[in-house]
TIMI-2910 file (N, C-alpha, C, CB; in pm, 1 decimal, decimal comma, always signed):
<rs>
+----------+----------+----------+----------+----------+----------+----------+----------+----------+----------+----------+----------+------+
!      n_x !      n_y !      n_z !     ca_x !     ca_y !     ca_z !      c_x !      c_y !      c_z !     cb_x !     cb_y !     cb_z ! resn !
+----------+----------+----------+----------+----------+----------+----------+----------+----------+----------+----------+----------+------+
!    +82,8 !   -119,4 !     +0,0 !     +0,0 !     +0,0 !     +0,0 !    +86,5 !   +124,7 !     +0,0 !    -93,8 !     +0,4 !   +120,4 !  Lys !
!   +194,3 !   +118,7 !    +70,6 !   +283,3 !   +233,5 !    +82,5 !   +342,6 !   +269,8 !    -53,7 !   +395,6 !   +204,3 !   +183,7 !  Phe !
!   +381,8 !   +171,4 !   -132,3 !   +443,2 !   +196,7 !   -263,0 !   +342,2 !   +250,4 !   -363,8 !   +506,7 !    +68,9 !   -316,9 !  Leu !
!   +217,7 !   +208,9 !   -352,9 !   +114,6 !   +256,4 !   -446,3 !    +78,4 !   +402,6 !   -423,4 !    -10,2 !   +170,8 !   -433,9 !  Arg !
!   +105,6 !   +455,0 !   -306,5 !    +70,0 !   +592,7 !   -273,3 !   +173,2 !   +694,2 !   -323,4 !    +53,7 !   +606,4 !   -123,6 !  Ala !
!   +285,6 !   +647,0 !   -374,2 !   +390,7 !   +738,9 !   -420,0 !   +351,9 !   +806,9 !   -550,6 !   +523,2 !   +663,8 !   -437,8 !  Leu !
!   +404,2 !   +928,3 !   -575,6 !   +373,5 !  +1000,8 !   -700,3 !   +427,2 !   +928,5 !   -824,2 !   +431,8 !  +1142,3 !   -694,4 !  Pro !
!   +384,6 !   +974,3 !   -940,6 !   +419,8 !   +905,9 !  -1066,2 !   +568,9 !   +909,9 !  -1096,9 !   +344,1 !   +967,7 !  -1181,2 !  Thr !
!   +640,5 !  +1012,8 !  -1053,6 !   +783,6 !  +1017,7 !  -1083,8 !   +861,0 !   +908,9 !  -1008,4 !   +840,1 !  +1155,8 !  -1048,7 !  Lys !
!   +797,3 !   +843,3 !   -914,0 !   +860,3 !   +736,3 !   -836,6 !   +830,7 !   +597,4 !   -893,3 !   +814,1 !   +743,1 !   -692,6 !  Trp !
!   +750,9 !   +587,5 !   -997,9 !   +709,2 !   +456,3 !  -1048,7 !   +826,6 !   +368,8 !  -1091,3 !   +615,4 !   +474,1 !  -1165,7 !  His !
!   +932,2 !   +428,3 !  -1145,1 !  +1048,6 !   +348,5 !  -1184,5 !  +1110,7 !   +278,7 !  -1063,9 !  +1153,3 !   +436,9 !  -1253,5 !  Leu !
!  +1126,7 !   +351,2 !   -956,6 !  +1186,0 !   +294,0 !   -835,1 !  +1093,8 !   +189,2 !   -773,8 !  +1215,9 !   +404,6 !   -732,3 !  Lys !
!   +964,9 !   +215,9 !   -771,4 !   +868,1 !   +120,8 !   -716,2 !   +872,9 !    -10,0 !   -794,1 !   +725,2 !   +179,8 !   -719,4 !  Val !
!   +877,4 !     -0,1 !   -926,0 !   +884,0 !   -120,2 !  -1009,8 !  +1012,4 !   -197,2 !   -982,6 !   +874,9 !    -82,9 !  -1159,1 !  Thr !
!  +1123,3 !   -127,0 !   -968,9 !  +1251,1 !   -192,9 !   -941,7 !  +1247,8 !   -264,5 !   -806,9 !  +1365,7 !    -90,6 !   -944,5 !  Ala !
!  +1190,5 !   -200,8 !   -706,5 !  +1182,3 !   -262,8 !   -573,7 !  +1092,7 !   -385,8 !   -578,9 !  +1129,0 !   -162,1 !   -469,0 !  Ile !
!   +980,5 !   -377,1 !   -647,4 !   +887,6 !   -490,0 !   -655,4 !   +950,2 !   -608,4 !   -727,8 !   +758,8 !   -447,9 !   -726,0 !  Gln !
!  +1028,0 !   -583,0 !   -831,0 !  +1088,8 !   -692,6 !   -906,5 !  +1210,7 !   -751,0 !   -834,8 !  +1128,9 !   -644,3 !  -1045,3 !  Glu !
!  +1284,7 !   -667,3 !   -764,2 !  +1410,5 !   -710,3 !   -704,7 !  +1391,5 !   -782,8 !   -571,9 !  +1500,4 !   -591,5 !   -684,8 !  Tyr !
!  +1297,0 !   -737,2 !   -490,7 !  +1285,2 !   -790,4 !   -355,0 !  +1146,3 !   -848,6 !   -329,2 !  +1315,6 !   -681,1 !   -252,8 !  Lys !
!  +1143,3 !   -940,6 !   -236,9 !  +1017,0 !   -997,5 !   -190,5 !   +958,7 !   -899,8 !    -88,9 !  +1036,9 !  -1141,8 !   -127,8 !  Asp !
!   +846,4 !   -840,5 !   -122,8 !   +789,4 !   -734,5 !    -39,9 !   +738,1 !   -784,9 !    +95,4 !   +677,0 !   -667,2 !   -114,2 !  Leu !
!   +707,2 !   -912,4 !   +105,9 !   +656,6 !   -964,0 !   +233,4 !   +768,5 !   -973,9 !   +337,3 !   +591,2 !  -1101,8 !   +213,1 !  Ser !
!   +893,0 !   -990,4 !   +292,6 !  +1004,2 !  -1000,5 !   +387,4 !  +1084,3 !   -871,0 !   +398,6 !  +1096,4 !  -1113,1 !   +346,5 !  Thr !
!  +1051,2 !   -770,9 !   +318,4 !  +1125,1 !   -644,4 !   +317,9 !  +1089,4 !   -562,7 !   +441,7 !  +1095,0 !   -563,6 !   +189,3 !  Leu !
!  +1191,5 !   -519,8 !   +514,4 !  +1168,7 !   -438,0 !   +633,3 !  +1129,9 !   -296,6 !   +591,8 !  +1294,4 !   -435,5 !   +723,6 !  Leu !
!  +1045,6 !   -233,4 !   +671,6 !   +998,4 !    -98,6 !   +642,5 !  +1114,0 !     +1,3 !   +644,6 !   +890,5 !    -57,1 !   +743,3 !  Leu !
!  +1208,8 !    -16,8 !   +739,1 !  +1323,2 !    +74,0 !   +746,7 !  +1408,6 !    +65,1 !   +620,1 !  +1408,6 !    +42,2 !   +870,6 !  Glu !
!  +1426,3 !    -55,6 !   +569,0 !  +1505,9 !    -75,0 !   +446,9 !  +1435,7 !     -9,9 !   +326,6 !  +1529,1 !   -227,0 !   +420,3 !  Glu !
!  +1305,7 !    -25,2 !   +320,4 !  +1228,3 !    +36,1 !   +212,3 !  +1237,7 !   +188,5 !   +218,9 !  +1080,9 !     -8,5 !   +219,5 !  Leu !
!  +1222,3 !   +244,5 !   +336,7 !  +1230,4 !   +389,8 !   +352,8 !  +1370,8 !   +439,2 !   +319,0 !  +1192,3 !   +430,8 !   +496,8 !  Ile !
!  +1473,5 !   +363,9 !   +357,6 !  +1611,2 !   +400,9 !   +324,4 !  +1633,4 !   +404,3 !   +173,8 !  +1709,3 !   +303,3 !   +389,0 !  Gly !
!  +1581,9 !   +303,7 !   +102,2 !  +1593,4 !   +301,4 !    -44,4 !  +1521,7 !   +420,4 !   -107,2 !  +1536,1 !   +170,2 !   -100,7 !  Asn !
!  +1403,5 !   +451,2 !    -55,6 !  +1326,3 !   +561,9 !   -111,7 !  +1391,1 !   +697,0 !    -82,7 !  +1184,5 !   +559,8 !    -56,8 !  Leu !
!  +1452,4 !   +713,0 !    +35,8 !  +1522,2 !   +838,2 !    +67,2 !  +1643,3 !   +856,4 !    -24,1 !  +1566,4 !   +840,1 !   +215,3 !  Lys !
!  +1715,7 !   +748,9 !    -48,7 !  +1831,4 !   +756,7 !   -139,0 !  +1785,3 !   +795,7 !   -279,6 !  +1907,8 !   +621,0 !   -142,8 !  Ala !
!  +1674,9 !   +738,9 !   -322,7 !  +1621,7 !   +772,3 !   -455,5 !  +1574,7 !   +917,6 !   -460,2 !  +1505,4 !   +677,8 !   -492,6 !  Tyr !
!  +1520,7 !   +967,0 !   -348,8 !  +1476,1 !  +1106,3 !   -342,2 !  +1594,5 !  +1201,5 !   -359,5 !  +1404,5 !  +1133,9 !   -208,3 !  Glu !
!  +1708,0 !  +1168,7 !   -299,7 !  +1828,1 !  +1251,5 !   -314,1 !  +1872,6 !  +1253,0 !   -460,1 !  +1942,6 !  +1199,1 !   -222,9 !  Val !
!  +1868,1 !  +1137,6 !   -524,8 !  +1906,0 !  +1128,9 !   -666,7 !  +1811,6 !  +1213,9 !   -752,1 !  +1903,9 !   +981,2 !   -715,2 !  Val !
!  +1682,0 !  +1208,8 !   -724,4 !  +1585,0 !  +1289,6 !   -798,9 !  +1611,0 !  +1438,6 !   -781,1 !  +1442,6 !  +1256,3 !   -754,3 !  Leu !
!  +1643,4 !  +1479,9 !   -658,6 !  +1670,9 !  +1621,6 !   -633,2 !  +1795,2 !  +1668,3 !   -707,8 !  +1687,9 !  +1646,5 !   -483,3 !  Glu !
!  +1899,6 !  +1585,7 !   -709,9 !  +2021,8 !  +1622,1 !   -782,8 !  +1994,1 !  +1632,7 !   -932,2 !  +2133,3 !  +1518,9 !   -756,9 !  Lys !
!  +1915,7 !  +1539,5 !   -983,7 !  +1881,4 !  +1543,7 !  -1126,6 !  +1801,7 !  +1669,0 !  -1160,9 !  +1801,5 !  +1418,9 !  -1166,1 !  Asp !
!  +1708,2 !  +1706,1 !  -1074,0 !  +1627,7 !  +1825,3 !  -1102,1 !  +1713,1 !  +1951,5 !  -1094,2 !  +1509,6 !  +1835,1 !  -1003,8 !  Ser !
!  +1808,7 !  +1956,3 !  -1000,0 !  +1899,8 !  +2071,1 !   -991,8 !  +1986,4 !  +2080,7 !  -1116,6 !  +1988,7 !  +2060,8 !   -866,9 !  Glu !
!  +2037,3 !  +1967,5 !  -1161,3 !  +2122,2 !  +1965,2 !  -1280,3 !  +2045,4 !  +2011,7 !  -1402,5 !  +2178,0 !  +1825,2 !  -1303,9 !  Thr !
!  +1924,5 !  +1962,2 !  -1419,2 !  +1845,5 !  +2003,0 !  -1535,7 !  +1805,4 !  +2150,4 !  -1526,0 !  +1720,0 !  +1914,8 !  -1548,9 !  Ser !
!  +1780,6 !  +2198,8 !  -1405,0 !  +1745,7 !  +2339,7 !  -1386,3 !  +1864,4 !  +2428,9 !  -1421,1 !  +1700,0 !  +2365,7 !  -1241,3 !  Lys !
!  +1984,3 !  +2389,4 !  -1379,7 !  +2104,8 !  +2466,4 !  -1411,4 !  +2130,9 !  +2467,9 !  -1561,5 !  +2226,2 !  +2408,8 !  -1337,5 !  Asn !
!  +2107,4 !  +2357,0 !  -1628,0 !  +2126,8 !  +2351,5 !  -1773,4 !  +2028,7 !  +2443,5 !  -1843,8 !  +2110,7 !  +2207,5 !  -1825,1 !  Lys !
!  +1906,1 !  +2447,3 !  -1796,6 !  +1806,0 !  +2534,8 !  -1857,5 !  +1845,4 !  +2680,8 !  -1840,4 !  +1667,2 !  +2509,5 !  -1796,1 !  Lys !
!  +1894,8 !  +2716,0 !  -1722,1 !  +1936,5 !  +2854,1 !  -1697,9 !  +2059,8 !  +2889,3 !  -1779,6 !  +1964,2 !  +2876,2 !  -1549,3 !  Glu !
!  +2149,7 !  +2794,1 !  -1794,4 !  +2274,4 !  +2818,7 !  -1866,0 !  +2249,5 !  +2842,0 !  -2013,8 !  +2370,1 !  +2702,3 !  -1847,3 !  Lys !
!  +2158,8 !  +2767,9 !  -2071,0 !  +2132,7 !  +2775,4 !  -2214,4 !  +1997,9 !  +2838,6 !  -2244,7 !  +2139,3 !  +2637,5 !  -2275,8 !  Tyr !
!  +1966,4 !  +2942,4 !  -2176,3 !  +1838,8 !  +3009,4 !  -2198,4 !  +1843,1 !  +3081,4 !  -2332,5 !  +1807,1 !  +3108,7 !  -2083,3 !  Lys !
!  +1744,3 !  +3059,2 !  -2413,8 !  +1742,3 !  +3121,0 !  -2546,5 !  +1635,7 !  +3229,5 !  -2551,7 !  +1716,7 !  +3015,1 !  -2656,0 !  Ser !
!  +1657,7 !  +3321,4 !  -2641,4 !  +1565,2 !  +3432,6 !  -2658,5 !  +1510,8 !  +3431,8 !  -2799,7 !  +1633,6 !  +3566,8 !  -2627,4 !  Leu !
!  +1388,6 !  +3473,0 !  -2813,9 !  +1328,1 !  +3488,5 !  -2946,1 !  +1284,3 !  +3633,5 !  -2959,4 !  +1206,9 !  +3389,9 !  -2966,8 !  Ala !
!  +1321,1 !  +3692,8 !  -3069,3 !  +1286,2 !  +3832,2 !  -3092,1 !  +1186,5 !  +3841,8 !  -3205,6 !  +1411,3 !  +3915,9 !  -3122,7 !  Leu !
!  +1095,3 !  +3935,0 !  -3193,5 !  +1000,5 !  +3959,7 !  -3301,0 !  +1047,3 !  +4081,5 !  -3378,2 !   +856,1 !  +3979,8 !  -3246,2 !  Lys !
!  +1044,8 !  +4068,7 !  -3507,9 !  +1087,8 !  +4180,0 !  -3592,2 !   +965,7 !  +4248,0 !  -3651,4 !  +1183,1 !  +4131,7 !  -3704,4 !  Ala !
!   +969,5 !  +4378,3 !  -3651,8 !   +862,5 !  +4455,4 !  -3713,4 !   +919,6 !  +4523,5 !  -3835,2 !   +801,1 !  +4558,8 !  -3614,4 !  Lys !
!   +847,1 !  +4517,5 !  -3943,5 !   +893,4 !  +4582,4 !  -4065,2 !   +838,1 !  +4723,9 !  -4066,1 !   +849,6 !  +4503,3 !  -4192,8 !  Lys !
!   +929,8 !  +4817,3 !  -4067,9 !   +892,4 !  +4957,7 !  -4072,0 !   +916,0 !  +5005,5 !  -4213,5 !   +973,1 !  +5042,9 !  -3968,2 !  Val !
!   +811,1 !  +5048,4 !  -4276,3 !   +820,6 !  +5093,4 !  -4414,5 !   +855,9 !  +5241,0 !  -4416,1 !   +688,6 !  +5067,5 !  -4491,0 !  Ser !
!   +969,7 !  +5269,6 !  -4472,6 !  +1009,9 !  +5409,5 !  -4483,2 !   +969,5 !  +5462,4 !  -4620,0 !  +1162,8 !  +5425,8 !  -4460,5 !  Ser !
!   +979,9 !  +5590,7 !  -4638,2 !   +943,7 !  +5653,0 !  -4766,0 !  +1036,1 !  +5604,0 !  -4876,6 !   +949,9 !  +5807,1 !  -4755,7 !  Ala !
!  +1162,8 !  +5579,4 !  -4842,0 !  +1259,3 !  +5532,3 !  -4941,3 !  +1222,9 !  +5392,7 !  -4991,6 !  +1400,9 !  +5531,7 !  -4882,0 !  Glu !
!  +1184,3 !  +5303,1 !  -4898,5 !  +1144,9 !  +5168,3 !  -4937,6 !  +1017,6 !  +5170,6 !  -5020,8 !  +1125,6 !  +5080,5 !  -4814,3 !  Glu !
!   +922,9 !  +5255,4 !  -4985,0 !   +797,2 !  +5264,5 !  -5058,9 !   +822,3 !  +5312,8 !  -5200,7 !   +699,0 !  +5358,1 !  -4987,6 !  Ala !
!   +909,9 !  +5410,9 !  -5216,2 !   +937,7 !  +5461,9 !  -5350,8 !  +1011,7 !  +5357,8 !  -5433,5 !  +1019,7 !  +5591,7 !  -5343,7 !  Ser !
!  +1098,2 !  +5277,1 !  -5368,7 !  +1169,5 !  +5173,9 !  -5444,0 !  +1073,8 !  +5064,6 !  -5490,3 !  +1282,0 !  +5113,1 !  -5358,8 !  Ser !
!   +973,0 !  +5030,0 !  -5408,1 !   +876,5 !  +4929,1 !  -5451,1 !   +788,5 !  +4983,6 !  -5563,3 !   +789,7 !  +4883,2 !  -5332,5 !  Ser !
!   +756,2 !  +5114,0 !  -5557,9 !   +679,1 !  +5175,4 !  -5666,0 !   +758,8 !  +5174,3 !  -5795,2 !   +639,2 !  +5319,1 !  -5629,5 !  Asp !
!   +887,3 !  +5204,3 !  -5786,4 !   +969,7 !  +5205,4 !  -5907,5 !   +984,7 !  +5064,3 !  -5963,8 !  +1108,4 !  +5265,9 !  -5877,9 !  Ser !
!   +989,6 !  +4963,5 !  -5877,1 !   +995,9 !  +4825,0 !  -5924,2 !   +867,9 !  +4788,9 !  -5999,0 !  +1018,3 !  +4728,1 !  -5805,9 !  Glu !
!   +753,3 !  +4833,1 !  -5948,5 !   +626,5 !  +4807,7 !  -6016,4 !   +624,2 !  +4875,2 !  -6153,1 !   +508,8 !  +4857,0 !  -5930,9 !  Asp !
!   +675,1 !  +4996,9 !  -6159,4 !   +679,1 !  +5068,3 !  -6287,2 !   +771,3 !  +4997,8 !  -6386,2 !   +725,2 !  +5213,3 !  -6266,3 !  Glu !
!   +886,1 !  +4949,2 !  -6337,5 !   +979,0 !  +4877,0 !  -6424,5 !   +913,6 !  +4750,5 !  -6479,3 !  +1108,0 !  +4841,6 !  -6348,2 !  Glu !
!   +840,1 !  +4681,2 !  -6395,3 !   +771,7 !  +4559,5 !  -6438,2 !   +668,0 !  +4591,9 !  -6545,8 !   +704,6 !  +4489,8 !  -6317,9 !  Tyr !
!   +590,4 !  +4697,5 !  -6524,9 !   +488,4 !  +4737,0 !  -6622,4 !   +553,3 !  +4774,9 !  -6755,2 !   +404,4 !  +4854,7 !  -6568,5 !  Ala !
!   +666,7 !  +4845,6 !  -6749,7 !   +736,6 !  +4883,4 !  -6873,0 !   +788,4 !  +4760,4 !  -6945,9 !   +852,6 !  +4978,9 !  -6842,2 !  Met !
!   +838,9 !  +4663,1 !  -6873,7 !   +889,3 !  +4541,0 !  -6935,9 !   +776,4 !  +4466,1 !  -7006,0 !   +956,4 !  +4450,5 !  -6831,0 !  Ala !
!   +659,6 !  +4460,8 !  -6944,7 !   +544,7 !  +4393,6 !  -7006,4 !   +503,5 !  +4466,4 !  -7133,8 !   +425,5 !  +4386,6 !  -6907,5 !  Val !
!   +500,6 !  +4600,5 !  -7129,9 !   +465,7 !  +4677,6 !  -7250,0 !   +566,4 !  +4653,3 !  -7362,0 !   +458,8 !  +4827,8 !  -7217,4 !  Arg !
!   +695,1 !  +4653,7 !  -7328,3 !   +798,2 !  +4629,6 !  -7429,3 !   +784,6 !  +4490,3 !  -7489,5 !   +937,6 !  +4647,1 !  -7368,5 !  Asp !
!   +752,5 !  +4393,3 !  -7406,8 !   +734,4 !  +4256,5 !  -7454,0 !   +619,0 !  +4248,8 !  -7554,3 !   +708,8 !  +4161,8 !  -7335,3 !  Phe !
!   +508,4 !  +4314,4 !  -7521,5 !   +393,2 !  +4315,6 !  -7612,5 !   +428,0 !  +4385,4 !  -7743,2 !   +272,9 !  +4384,7 !  -7546,5 !  Lys !
!   +498,9 !  +4498,4 !  -7735,6 !   +539,0 !  +4571,6 !  -7856,4 !   +628,4 !  +4486,0 !  -7944,5 !   +611,1 !  +4701,7 !  -7819,2 !  Lys !
!   +718,8 !  +4412,4 !  -7882,7 !   +811,5 !  +4328,6 !  -7957,9 !   +735,6 !  +4227,6 !  -8043,3 !   +907,6 !  +4256,2 !  -7862,8 !  Phe !
!   +639,1 !  +4160,2 !  -7985,6 !   +565,3 !  +4060,8 !  -8062,3 !   +472,9 !  +4124,2 !  -8165,5 !   +485,3 !  +3973,1 !  -7969,2 !  Phe !
!   +422,6 !  +4243,7 !  -8138,3 !   +340,8 !  +4311,4 !  -8238,9 !   +425,1 !  +4350,0 !  -8359,7 !   +273,7 !  +4436,2 !  -8179,0 !  Arg !
!   +545,0 !  +4400,1 !  -8337,7 !   +633,3 !  +4440,5 !  -8447,2 !   +678,0 !  +4322,0 !  -8529,7 !   +754,2 !  +4513,7 !  -8393,2 !  Arg !
!   +701,4 !  +4211,1 !  -8466,3 !   +749,2 !  +4093,3 !  -8537,4 !   +639,1 !  +4032,8 !  -8623,6 !   +801,6 !  +3989,6 !  -8438,7 !  Arg !
!   +516,3 !  +4065,9 !  -8594,6 !   +405,1 !  +4020,1 !  -8675,5 !   +365,6 !  +3876,1 !  -8650,5 !   +437,9 !  +4037,1 !  -8817,7 !  Gly !
!   +399,9 !  +3824,7 !  -8538,0 !   +366,4 !  +3685,2 !  -8509,2 !   +255,3 !  +3678,7 !  -8405,8 !   +490,6 !  +3607,9 !  -8459,7 !  Lys !
!   +165,6 !  +3590,4 !  -8432,2 !    +60,1 !  +3557,6 !  -8337,6 !    -18,9 !  +3679,2 !  -8291,5 !   +118,6 !  +3488,5 !  -8219,0 !  Phe !
!    -74,6 !  +3750,1 !  -8386,9 !   -163,2 !  +3861,2 !  -8353,5 !   -299,4 !  +3801,6 !  -8323,3 !   -171,1 !  +3967,4 !  -8469,8 !  Ile !
!   -353,8 !  +3836,9 !  -8213,2 !   -480,0 !  +3778,6 !  -8171,1 !   -593,8 !  +3839,3 !  -8251,5 !   -502,7 !  +3799,9 !  -8020,4 !  Arg !
!   -676,9 !  +3754,4 !  -8305,9 !   -792,7 !  +3794,3 !  -8384,3 !   -918,6 !  +3756,7 !  -8306,7 !   -791,3 !  +3727,4 !  -8525,5 !  Gln !
!  -1032,1 !  +3811,3 !  -8347,2 !  -1157,5 !  +3771,3 !  -8281,8 !  -1177,0 !  +3620,6 !  -8294,3 !  -1278,5 !  +3846,6 !  -8343,3 !  Pro !
!  -1245,9 !  +3563,6 !  -8201,6 !  -1263,9 !  +3418,9 !  -8197,4 !  -1332,8 !  +3369,9 !  -8324,6 !  -1345,2 !  +3378,2 !  -8073,3 !  His !
!  -1270,4 !  +3276,8 !  -8389,5 !  -1321,5 !  +3219,2 !  -8513,2 !  -1328,5 !  +3068,6 !  -8492,4 !  -1231,2 !  +3256,7 !  -8637,3 !  Asp !
!  -1430,1 !  +3004,6 !  -8548,2 !  -1444,8 !  +2861,0 !  -8529,4 !  -1329,1 !  +2783,5 !  -8591,0 !  -1575,8 !  +2814,0 !  -8588,8 !  Asp !
!  -1272,9 !  +2833,1 !  -8703,2 !  -1168,9 !  +2758,6 !  -8773,3 !  -1033,2 !  +2774,3 !  -8706,5 !  -1160,7 !  +2803,6 !  -8917,7 !  Lys !
!   -994,0 !  +2898,5 !  -8678,3 !   -861,2 !  +2922,0 !  -8622,4 !   -871,4 !  +3025,2 !  -8510,5 !   -762,0 !  +2969,4 !  -8732,3 !  Lys !
!   -801,0 !  +2999,5 !  -8402,0 !   -797,9 !  +3095,8 !  -8292,7 !   -691,1 !  +3200,7 !  -8319,1 !   -772,3 !  +3025,4 !  -8158,4 !  Ala !
!   -582,2 !  +3161,3 !  -8384,1 !   -473,9 !  +3253,2 !  -8416,6 !   -441,7 !  +3239,9 !  -8564,6 !   -348,0 !  +3225,3 !  -8329,4 !  Phe !
!   -396,8 !  +3347,0 !  -8624,7 !   -350,3 !  +3338,3 !  -8762,4 !   -230,4 !  +3429,1 !  -8778,9 !   -462,5 !  +3376,1 !  -8862,2 !  Arg !
!   -149,3 !  +3399,5 !  -8876,0 !    -28,7 !  +3477,8 !  -8898,9 !    -65,0 !  +3610,0 !  -8961,0 !    +70,1 !  +3402,2 !  -8988,0 !  Lys !
!     +9,9 !  +3712,1 !  -8922,9 !    -10,6 !  +3845,0 !  -8980,7 !    +47,7 !  +3848,7 !  -9120,4 !    +53,2 !  +3954,8 !  -8892,4 !  Ala !
!     -7,9 !  +3932,8 !  -9202,8 !    +39,3 !  +3942,4 !  -9341,2 !   +155,1 !  +4034,9 !  -9353,9 !    -70,4 !  +3987,9 !  -9431,8 !  Lys !
+----------+----------+----------+----------+----------+----------+----------+----------+----------+----------+----------+----------+------+
</rs>
């Protein structure tokens, strides 16, 4: 009954005691001594893990994007450059006389320019 009342972090030790020793012949003082020794080990482990967490504490920073007038004008100029490139591309194909789009016709969707 005494072993069943222990918290879950003690289950490993309880299982080891149950498998290793005959509980009907185990003295209460011996059982308490084993559990106290295990408690000291648990405390040392928790201190060690706590120190490691403090030693390697990491930080996460959030970045905010601040749009300045210079950045806004550069994005506007990029949009203008893109629009100019599209216009030049369309002009190039119109001058070459290839694939001029005609109204939808049942026979041909595209025809060559004369």
